[in-house]
N, C-alpha and C positions, 0 to 999 in steps of 0.2 A: 387711451380710451374713445370707443367709438360714440360720437355726439349726433349722429345721424338723425335720432327721435326728436331732437330740439327743434327741427322744422314743424313739428305738429304739436309735441309739447308746451312751447313757448306761447303761440297763439291762444290754444285751448286754455291754458291756464290764465293767461291775461283776461280772455274773454270771462272768465268767471269772476276773477278779481274786479274787473271792472264794474260789473252789476253790483259786487258788496261795499268796494270802496267809494263808489260815487254815491251811495246814500249818504256817506259821510260829508264827501266833497265832490260837487258836481263837475268842477273843473278836472278832476283826476282822471276822466274817461279820457280826455284829450292826451293827457300825459303819457297814461300808460298804453294806449293805442299807440303813439308814435315812438315810445320806447321799444316796444315789440316789434313794430316793422323796421324800425333802423337796425335792430338787432339781426331781424330775418335777411335784411337785404346784405348787412356785412357777412353774415353767415354764407349766404348763397355765392358772394363774390370769394370766400374764403376756399370754398369749393373749387374754384377755378385752377388751383395747385394740384387737384387730381384729375385734370383733363387727361384722357388717353388711359386711365385706370377703371377699374371697377371696384367699387368700395360697398360692401356687405355689413347688413347688422341683421342678427337673428334673435327675436325677443327671447329671454329666458335660456338662451345659449343653445336654442333647438335648431340645429343646423339641418337643413334639407339637403340630403344626397341623393343621387340619382336611384328612383324606386321607393325611397322614403321621403316621402313630401310633407312630413309634419314639420311645425314652425311657422311664426309670422316673419316674412324676409320683408328687409328694407333695401332697396338696390339703388345705388347711383352711379351711372356711368356717364360718358360724354354727352348723351343725348338728354340724360335726367338734367345735367349742370345747365343746359340752354335753357329747359322748360323753369328750372327754379331761378335763373336769372331773371326770365318774363315775369313769373309769378310775383316775386318779392321785390323788384325794382320798381314794376308799376304799382304794386300794393303800397309800397312807401310812398310813392308820389300821390296818389290818391287820396291816400290817408292824410297826407300834409294839405292838400287840396281841401278835404272837408271839413278841415277846423272853421273854416269861414263859411263855408257853402251850407253846412248842414246848421248852421244857426238859424237859418230859415225854418227849421223842422224843430218838432218839439221831441224832447227825450234824447238827446244824443248819446247817452250811455248805452241804450237798447240798440241804437245804429252801430256803435262800435263793437258792441258785443257780436252782434250778428256779422259784422265785417271781418273780425278776428276769426269766428267761426268757418267763415266762407275761407281764409287765409289758410286755416288749419286744413281744410277739407283738400284745397287745391294742392298744398305741399304734400298732402297724404296720399293723393291719386299719383302726383309724378313720381314719389318714391316707393311706392307699393311694389312687390315682388311677388304678389299673387292676386288674382282675380277677386277672391272675398274680399280683402282689406281694400282693395280699389273700388268695388261697390261701396262698402261701408262708407269710405270717404265721398265719393261720387256723392252718395245720398246726404252727407253732412254739408258739403258745398250746395247742392241742389235746393235744399230746404232752406238754409241761410238766404241762397238768393231768391226763392219765392218771396220770402218775408221782406226782403230789402226792395223788390222791385214793387211791392205794395206799401213803401214805407211812407208816403205822402197820405195814404188812406182815402184819397179821392176816388171818386166812382171810375175815373180811367184807369188809375193805378190797380184799383182792387180787380177791376175786369181783367187788365193785362196779366196781373199775378196769376189770376184763376186761370186763365189759358194756357199760361206757362206752365202752370200747376199739373193741368190735366194731360198735356202732352209730355212733360218732364216725367209724370208718373207712368204713362204709356210705355215711354223709352227705357225707364227702370225696371218695368215687368219685364219687357222684352229681354233687357240684358240679365234680369235674375234667371228667367226661363233658361237662357244660354247658358249661364254660368252653372246650372244644376245639370243640365245635358251634358255639358263639358266635363264635369265631374263624374258622371256616370260613365262617359266615354273613356276617360284616361286614368280616373281614381286620384287625380291631382288637381291642384289650384294653383301650384306654383308655378310660375312664368317659366322657369330655366329647367325645373323638371319635365313641363309639359312639352316645351320644344323638343327636347330628347325622344320623348315618346311618339308626338305626331310626326316626326321626321322618321321613326319606325313604322308607324302604322301607315302614313301616306293618306293618299284623296280616298274619301270615303263617303257614302252620303250624310251619316250623321254630322262629318266635319262641314260640310257642305250646307247643312240646315243650321248649324249653330253659326255659322260665318253669316247667313242671312239675318239671323236674329241679332246678331252684333252690329251689322251695316247699318240695319234700321234703328236699333236701339241708341248706338253712340253716332249714328248721322242725324238724328233727332237732338241730341246735344249740341253738336257742331252745328246745327242749322243749315246743314246743307240741303239743296233743294232736290226733291219736293218735300222735304221734312222741316221746312223753314218757318212755318207761318205764325209760330210765337213770336220769333224775334222781331219783327217789324212793330209789334205792340209793346212788347217788353222793355226795348231799349227806349224809346221815346219816354215811355211814362215813369221809370225808374228815376232817381235822383241822378243827376248828371256823374258823380264819382262811381255809383254802381254802374251805369251805362259803359264807363270807361274798362270797368272791372269785365264786365260782361263780354265785350266785345274784344279788348286787349287781352284777355285771359282766359275767362270761362270757356268759351266755345272753343279755345285751342286745347285747354287741358283735358276738358270733358270728352271734346269730340275728336277733334284732330290728333291729338297724341296718343290718345288710347287706341284709336284706330290703328295709328303705324305701329305703334308699339305691339299689338297684337297680330296684327296681319304680316307684319314682316319680320318681328324678332321670336314669335311665338307660334304662329302657323306656317309661316313661311310663303312666300309667293309662289313657289313652286308647288307645294302642297293644296294650295286653293288657288287653280291656275286664272279662273274668271275674275280675282279681285283687282287686278291692276287695271284690266279693263273697265271694271266698275267706279274705279278712282277716277279714271280720266273721264268717264261718263257723268258723274255726278259733280265733278271739278268743273267740265265745260257748261254744264246746264246752270250751275249755281252761278258762274262767272258772268254768262250771257244774259240770261234772264233778269237776275238781278242789277245788274248795270242799265238795262233799258226801263226797269221798273224805278229805278233811282232817278231817271230823267226827269219823271213826271212829278217828282215830290217837291213840296212846297214847305212842307214842315221840316225844318233841319237836323233834327235827330232822327226823323224817319228816314231821311236820305242817307244819313251816315249808317242807318241801321242796314239798309239795302245793300249799301257799299260795303260793309264787312261780309255779308254773304257772298259777294262776288269776290273780293279778295282771299276769302277762305276756298273759293273756287280755284285760284290759281295755286294755290298751296296743295290741295287734294291732286289736281292734273299733276304738277311736279311731282309728287312721290308717287303717282300712278303710273309715272315713266319707267320706274324702277331702275334708273341707271345711277351711277355715282352723281353725275353733273345734276340730274333731277332732285335726287336728294339735298345735295347742296342749295339747289335754288328754293326747294320748300322749307328748308330749315332757316335759310336767309330771309325769307319773305316772311316768315312767321315771326321773326326778331322785328323786320321793319315794320310790319302792319302793328305789332304790338306798342311799337313807340308812336307811330303816327295817327294811329286810330286812337289810341288813348288820348292823345294830344288834342285831336279834332272833338271829342265828346266832352272834355275838360273847356275847351274853347265854347262848345255850347252851352256847358253850364255857365261860362262868365256872362254869355250873352243873356240867359234866362235869368242870373241874378241880377243882373242891372236893368234890363227890360221886362221881364216877368211875361216873355213871348217866345214862341218857336217857330210862329209863322215869317218866313222869310219875304213874303210879300208886303207886310207890314213894317219890315225894317228899314234898311238903308242909310248910307253915310254913317254907320257906325264906326268906321274907321278914325273919324275926327276926335271921338269921345275915348274909343277903345283903341289905342294903336297896338298895345302889347298884343292884345287878342286878334287884332285884324293880321299883323304880320306873320305871328304864329300858326295862325289858322290857316293862311296861305302856304307856309312852308309845308304843313302836314298835309294840305291839299296837293300840292306839287308832287311830294314825294310817292303819296297814295298813286298817284296818276302816272307815275314813273318818268318823272323828269329830269334830265342830269343837273348836276351830279349828284341829287340828293340820293338817300339808300333805297328807296323804292325803285328807282332806275336800275341800280345795279342788280337786284335780286330778281326782277322782271327779265332782265336781259339774260341772266343765267339761265331762267326757266325757259325762255325762247330759244337759247341755243342747245339746251338739253332736249327740247323737241323738236327741232331740226336734226340733231346727231341721231335721234330716235326715229327719224324719217316721218314723223308727224307734220308734214309741211302746211297741211291745211290748217292743223289746230294750232300751229305756231301763227299762222295769220290771224285767227281768230284773237289769240291772247292779246296780239298788236292792236286789234281794232277794237277790242274792249278797253285797251290801256287809253283810246283816244276816246272812246264814249265818256269813260271815267274823268277825264281832264274836262270834256265837256259840262258835265253836271257838277262838277267842283268849281268850275270857273263862274256857271252861274250861280252857284251859292255865294260865291265871294262877290258877286257884282250886286245880287240881291241885298246881302245883308250888309255889305261894307261899302260898297259904291255908291254914287249918286249923292243927293242931297240929303241932308239929316232931317229926318222926320220929327216935327215940332216936338211932339209929346215925348221925344228923348232927348231935348236941348238939355237937361239937369243930370242925366246920368254922368257916370264915372267910371274908369277903368276898375277891373276887379281887384279886390284886395291882394296886398303883397304875395302873401302864401300861395294864392291861386295863382296869379302872374307869374311867380318864380318858378313853379313847377310847369307851366306851359312853356317857359323860355328852355327849360331843362331838358323839355321832351323835344323841343324843336331842335336844340343843339345835337340830340342823338339822332334826329331825323336827317341833319345835315350830315354828320360825321359817320353814320351806319357804313358808309361805303367803304370806310378804311379798312374794315373786318375781311376785306378781301387781299388786303397787304399780305405777303406771303408770311411774315412772322406772326401777325394776328390771326391769320387764317389757320395756320398750323396749331395755334393755340386753342381756338375755341370750335371753328367749323369743320374742320378736317376730321378731329377725331370723333364729332357726332355723326359725321357721313360714315366713316369706318364701321360704327356701332349698327348701322342700317345695311351697308354694305355686306357685312358678315352674317346677315338674318339671322338663322337658329343657332348660329355659334354663339349668341347671346347665353344660351344655356351652359354651354362649356365655361364662358368666363366666370360664369356666377358660381357654377359648382366646382370650378376648379379641375374640370375633367379633361 
């Protein structure tokens, strides 16, 4: 029996149950959400056994064969498995963290309902085998995200959510237009079927125009420069658990994953030859400009927001290289960034929980009162900066070697330089927040509650040990099969259709 729909059915069903049952017992929201996210994490780990395979599910038994693209398809391959692990492991950690953190907010049942809707949408995007259902799940995720950014209902939160919604709505409109034109051109929205048809059609003006629409639409979702302006407001304003999801998961799934899946596995780099250059250009632009903007930030969460844009730049640059080693570096950096950046946003939440402050110039000496937050923040900062032997070092090293092999010598130097700039602004944040003398107004603060600290420790351990994924046995289990999915390009269609 194919259980693939449970990735969507479980969080959707639990979201609605939470609203109903919490009317009778308010604490039920914590329990229901935790049970759902534990199940989703375990289910994602279970699918590791299918690495190297392609698992399909067709709703109602309507199997789309080549030229007959009917039916709702859900597909899991090795790249999907990695994205499911990112979504559901980070989602589990964030949910546990939220038990204490969201006690500062009113109406936790509504928070958990929105959070579970977000989880359903993210999982749906990842396993969708056709453009229409991907768009539906993308919108479920986006609408839940808009509400969660505004959850504090202060003026700052509402303004950030409104800006996010306007730009997110613009992105959705562009994607929907591209989707309609794509259907008009090919007569199908199924990824596998479309990849076969586009390979026959080849490059044409309609495909180029659709590509531009998708680049801008999904580029907005990924917050790539110059489509980034919503992110530096949304991340600081949202509750810390949602900031962790936005940075660690949402921009990767709605933006990077969809761009990579569509342009490599459906359109094919050969059929839209300018795409690799655009990936590299957007990646370098995001990497460089955001890193220098982060240098000037005193708001801790805003600094982390600009850092997210910069690190996603590394990922896009790696995928744009179009080589197996580039694909490996991009996928590996997605994993490292998910762990380390989620950790740093949860660290920022611990600071806000204890001090009610995000301005680093008003902090200082917090390591004396919050040692767990201090040390785990240092680990996350050093990993993102690419300091050995932490996970971020290995993924950046792979990306730089891939760039050298692809003869992008100057750009590989830029990647090294920006890693140094990244280290500078993270050392600045560590010094301002945790170093020096303790501010008198914080002499009575305490370390974050156990559940919050526990999740930060787990993510710190992941950041430390992520480099082990390059060991031959682990690499052949997780990373190499995902790289093969991208190396095979539009052969994705043959794997799904069995042709």
